[in-house]
C-alpha positions in Angstrom: 109.9 -121.9 -32.2 106.0 -121.9 -33.0 104.5 -124.3 -35.2 101.3 -123.2 -37.3 99.7 -126.7 -38.1 97.2 -127.4 -40.8 93.7 -128.2 -39.1 90.9 -129.4 -41.4 88.2 -128.0 -39.3 89.8 -124.5 -39.1 90.6 -124.5 -42.9 86.8 -125.1 -43.4 86.3 -121.6 -41.9 89.3 -120.1 -43.5 91.4 -119.9 -40.2 94.2 -122.3 -40.9 97.3 -122.5 -43.1 97.3 -124.8 -46.2 100.5 -126.5 -45.3 102.1 -126.5 -41.9 104.9 -123.9 -41.4 107.0 -122.5 -38.6 107.2 -119.3 -40.5 104.9 -116.6 -39.0 104.8 -114.5 -42.0 103.7 -117.5 -44.2 101.1 -118.3 -41.7 99.5 -114.9 -41.6 100.0 -114.0 -45.3 96.3 -114.8 -46.2 95.0 -112.4 -43.8 95.1 -108.5 -43.8 97.2 -106.5 -41.2 95.5 -105.9 -37.8 94.0 -102.3 -37.6 92.2 -101.5 -34.7 88.8 -100.1 -35.2 88.1 -96.6 -34.1 86.1 -96.4 -31.0 83.0 -94.1 -31.1 81.0 -93.2 -28.1 77.3 -93.4 -28.7 74.7 -91.0 -27.3 74.2 -93.5 -24.3 77.7 -93.8 -23.4 78.2 -90.0 -23.4 75.1 -89.7 -21.2 76.6 -92.2 -18.7 79.7 -89.8 -18.9 77.7 -86.9 -18.2 75.9 -88.4 -15.1 79.0 -89.6 -13.7 80.8 -86.4 -14.0 77.6 -84.6 -12.5 77.9 -87.0 -9.4 81.5 -86.5 -8.7 81.0 -82.8 -9.1 78.2 -82.9 -6.4 80.3 -85.1 -4.4 83.3 -82.6 -4.3 81.0 -79.7 -3.5 79.6 -81.4 -0.5 83.2 -82.2 0.6 84.1 -78.7 0.0 80.9 -77.5 2.0 81.9 -79.6 5.1 85.4 -78.4 5.1 84.1 -74.8 4.9 81.8 -75.3 7.9 84.4 -77.2 9.8 86.9 -74.2 9.2 84.3 -71.6 10.3 83.5 -73.7 13.4 87.2 -73.9 14.3 87.9 -70.3 13.8 84.7 -69.0 15.4 83.9 -71.2 18.2 86.8 -70.1 20.4 85.5 -66.5 20.0 82.0 -67.5 21.3 83.3 -69.3 24.2 
């Protein structure tokens, strides 16, 4: 069972119960319910996402090109020998 004690220093900052309690609803009654704030990506964050996406796509193209060259070599090299 949790105990929500009265704390003078915390009380000065509005962060303590007036009287000690073991009931969570009483302890949190003075505070509004938790609501997560919406997350908005600013232009800087979107720019970073775009740069990362471009780097990933470039790496993918390099890999695909390397695989393509390897396939051509494997298929055509025996014919040249």
